[in-house]
Each structure stands twice: as C-alpha cells, then as structure tokens.
N, C-alpha and C positions, 0 to 999 in steps of 0.2 A: 606128756605134756598136756595140760588141760586146755580145751580151745577157749579163746576169749569169750564166747558166747555162752559158756557152759555155766550154769548157776550151781554153786556149791554151799549146801546147807543155808540156802535162803541169800547167800551173798554172791555179788558178781566177782569173777575172777579178772581183776584189772592188771594190766602191765605196770611193773615197778622198776625204776631205775634208781640205783643208789647214786646219790650226789658225787661221791668220789669217782665212780664209774664214768660219769659224764664229763668229768675234768680231764681224762686220760685221753689225749687226741689219737692215740694209736689203737685204742679199744673200738672195736666194730660193734655198734649198736643197732645196725641196720634190720637184723632179724626181729629185734624186739619192737623197733619202729614199726616194721611190717605187721607185726601181730597187733600192735595198738590201733594202727591206723588203717589196716587193709579191710578187705570186704567182710571178714568175721569180727573185726575189731570194733570198740566202742567209740573210737575217736578220741580218746582220753587216755593219758597215762599219770601215774604217781612219781614223783621223785621224793625218796626218803633220807634220812640222815642230813638233812641241810643244816649247816652250822648256823646257830643263833636264830634258829626258825622263830621260835616262841616271840622273841624280842621284835624280829621283823614284823611278824604278823600283828603285834600289839601296837606298833607305830603306824602300820597300814590301815587298820580297820577303822580308825575314827576318821580318816580321809573319805571315807565312802560317801558320806552325805555332802561333802564338798564337791566331788566329782558328779554326783547326781543332780546337784543344783547349778552346774556351769551353764552359762548361756548356750542356746543352741546356734551353731553357724548355719546360714542359710546358703 
C-alpha cells in the first residue's frame, strides 16, 4: 500500500471511495477513513462513480455567486 503522503509521478495518492461502497451499511470503511484523515493523510478523500454527478455539478456551480453574495450575519 502506498502511504497517503507519497507522491507518485507528480501526483498525490488520495484515498478514494466508490459511491456504492458508501451506501452499504455493513461495509467497514474505517481503515480508509483513517488513511485519509490520520496523521499521514491529507484530510481529504474522493468519492467516485456518483450517479448523475455531471448534472448535479452543472446545477450547483451557478449557485456559487449567490452563496458568496449572501448577507453576512453578525
């Protein structure tokens, strides 16, 4: 297993979860979570194979300016 802090061919090896694996309640993902968020991890992980991702992304991105321009609460 490649350590999360290892750079391979100029790229960082980030922890990846398959979307379907996340949905399985009986699946133990704790080791991969520790790898991503533990002392040697980057504090980030990737979720792959999300159904309808492109459409969801296209709907979400235009909302960025609205979010950025919301009034600040004091």
